[in-house]
C-alpha positions as CSV (number, residue, x, y, z in Angstrom):
1,X,201.6,-85.4,-18.2
2,X,200.0,-83.4,-15.3
3,X,199.6,-85.2,-12.0
4,X,196.2,-84.9,-10.3
5,X,196.1,-84.9,-6.5
6,X,193.0,-86.0,-4.7
7,X,191.8,-85.7,-1.2
8,X,189.1,-88.2,-0.3
9,X,188.3,-88.7,3.3
10,X,184.6,-88.6,4.1
11,X,185.1,-87.4,7.7
12,X,188.1,-85.1,7.8
13,X,188.8,-86.3,11.4
14,X,191.5,-83.9,12.5
15,X,192.2,-83.3,16.1
16,X,193.6,-86.8,16.9
17,X,196.5,-86.1,14.5
18,X,198.4,-84.3,17.2
19,X,198.7,-87.3,19.5
20,X,199.1,-86.9,23.3
21,X,199.4,-83.3,24.5
22,X,197.9,-81.6,21.4
23,X,194.6,-83.5,21.5
24,X,191.4,-81.6,22.5
25,X,189.3,-83.0,25.3
26,X,186.2,-82.2,23.4
27,X,186.9,-84.5,20.4
28,X,187.7,-84.1,16.8
29,X,186.3,-81.5,14.5
30,X,184.3,-83.0,11.6
31,X,182.9,-81.6,8.4
32,X,181.3,-84.6,6.8
33,X,182.6,-84.2,3.3
34,X,185.0,-85.6,0.8
35,X,187.2,-83.4,-1.4
36,X,189.3,-83.5,-4.5
37,X,191.6,-81.0,-6.1
38,X,190.0,-79.2,-9.1
39,X,191.4,-79.7,-12.6
40,X,192.5,-77.0,-15.1
41,X,189.0,-76.9,-16.6
42,X,187.6,-75.5,-13.3
43,X,190.3,-72.7,-13.2
44,X,189.4,-71.8,-16.8
45,X,185.7,-71.5,-15.9
46,X,186.4,-69.5,-12.7
47,X,188.9,-66.8,-13.6
48,X,188.4,-65.2,-10.2
49,X,189.9,-68.3,-8.5
50,X,193.7,-68.3,-8.3
51,X,195.2,-71.4,-9.8
52,X,196.0,-74.2,-7.2
53,X,193.4,-72.9,-4.7
54,X,190.5,-74.9,-3.4
55,X,188.8,-78.3,-3.5
56,X,185.8,-79.7,-5.3
57,X,183.2,-81.3,-2.9
58,X,182.7,-84.8,-4.2
59,X,181.0,-86.5,-1.2
60,X,178.7,-85.3,1.5
61,X,177.7,-87.2,4.6
62,X,173.9,-87.0,5.0
63,X,173.1,-84.9,8.0
64,X,176.7,-83.9,8.5
65,X,177.9,-80.4,9.4
66,X,178.7,-79.4,5.8
67,X,175.3,-80.5,4.4
68,X,173.4,-78.8,7.2
69,X,175.2,-75.6,6.4
70,X,174.1,-75.8,2.7
71,X,177.3,-77.1,1.1
72,X,176.4,-79.1,-2.0
73,X,178.2,-81.7,-4.0
74,X,180.4,-80.1,-6.7
75,X,180.7,-76.8,-4.8
76,X,184.3,-75.5,-5.0
77,X,185.4,-74.9,-1.4
78,X,188.2,-72.2,-1.6
79,X,188.4,-70.3,1.7
80,X,188.1,-71.1,5.4
81,X,187.6,-67.8,7.2
82,X,190.1,-65.5,5.4
83,X,192.6,-68.3,4.5
84,X,192.7,-69.4,0.8
85,X,192.9,-73.2,0.8
86,X,196.0,-74.4,-1.0
87,X,196.4,-78.0,0.1
88,X,195.1,-80.8,2.3
89,X,197.6,-80.2,5.1
90,X,196.7,-76.6,5.4
91,X,192.9,-77.4,5.7
92,X,193.7,-80.2,8.2
93,X,195.7,-77.7,10.3
94,X,193.1,-75.0,10.2
95,X,190.4,-77.4,11.3
96,X,192.6,-79.0,13.9
97,X,192.9,-75.6,15.5
98,X,189.1,-75.5,15.7
99,X,186.8,-77.5,18.0
100,X,183.5,-79.3,17.6
101,X,180.8,-76.6,17.9
102,X,182.9,-73.8,16.5
103,X,181.2,-71.9,13.7
104,X,183.5,-71.2,10.8
105,X,182.9,-69.5,7.5
106,X,183.7,-71.4,4.3
107,X,183.6,-69.7,0.9
108,X,182.5,-71.7,-2.0
109,X,182.0,-71.2,-5.7
110,X,178.6,-72.4,-6.9
111,X,177.4,-71.7,-10.5
112,X,180.2,-69.2,-10.9
113,X,179.3,-67.1,-7.8
114,X,181.1,-67.0,-4.5
115,X,179.0,-67.7,-1.5
116,X,179.9,-67.6,2.2
117,X,178.5,-70.5,4.3
118,X,178.7,-70.7,8.1
119,X,179.4,-74.3,9.2
120,X,179.0,-75.4,12.8
121,X,181.8,-78.1,13.1
122,X,180.6,-81.4,14.3
123,X,182.3,-84.0,16.4
124,X,183.4,-87.2,14.8
125,X,182.8,-89.7,17.6
126,X,183.7,-92.8,15.6
127,X,187.1,-91.8,14.3
128,X,190.2,-92.4,16.3
129,X,193.8,-91.8,15.7
130,X,194.2,-94.8,13.4
131,X,191.5,-93.5,11.1
132,X,192.9,-90.0,11.1
133,X,196.4,-91.1,10.2
134,X,195.1,-93.5,7.5
135,X,193.0,-90.7,5.9
136,X,196.0,-88.3,5.9
137,X,198.3,-91.0,4.5
138,X,195.8,-91.7,1.7
139,X,195.0,-88.1,1.1
140,X,197.4,-87.6,-1.8
141,X,196.8,-90.2,-4.5
142,X,198.6,-89.8,-7.8
143,X,196.2,-90.7,-10.6
144,X,198.9,-90.5,-13.2
145,X,202.4,-91.5,-12.2
146,X,203.6,-91.1,-15.7
147,X,204.9,-93.8,-18.0
148,X,205.3,-97.2,-16.6
């Protein structure tokens, strides 16, 4: 049976991951959304999307950076700048390299069409290192671990 991998962290707090010398003085980049990996039905309906690429937006924080930029629930987020998004770690790394206030372009599929949305990254003032590590530790949840 196929295993589904999900990424659900409402904040995507990222910069504190580095710990110590890698942390930015300006705080953590924040998108304000939750994501999950798309299933095979999505790839069937979007032949332009390479298999294994992207995330379905399943949560939006009201007033968060993603919502302000026009991201909608059920959009398929598939590129940040020119990087196709393959997994959670890659997205976390790309965002960790950015800072709050940076404007980044995300490509989404909505209703079968690709759109580019410019998102001004916010700062997650409430998240600390403990929250970041918990989100990343919980980011891959196997919904089907096979026979028990």
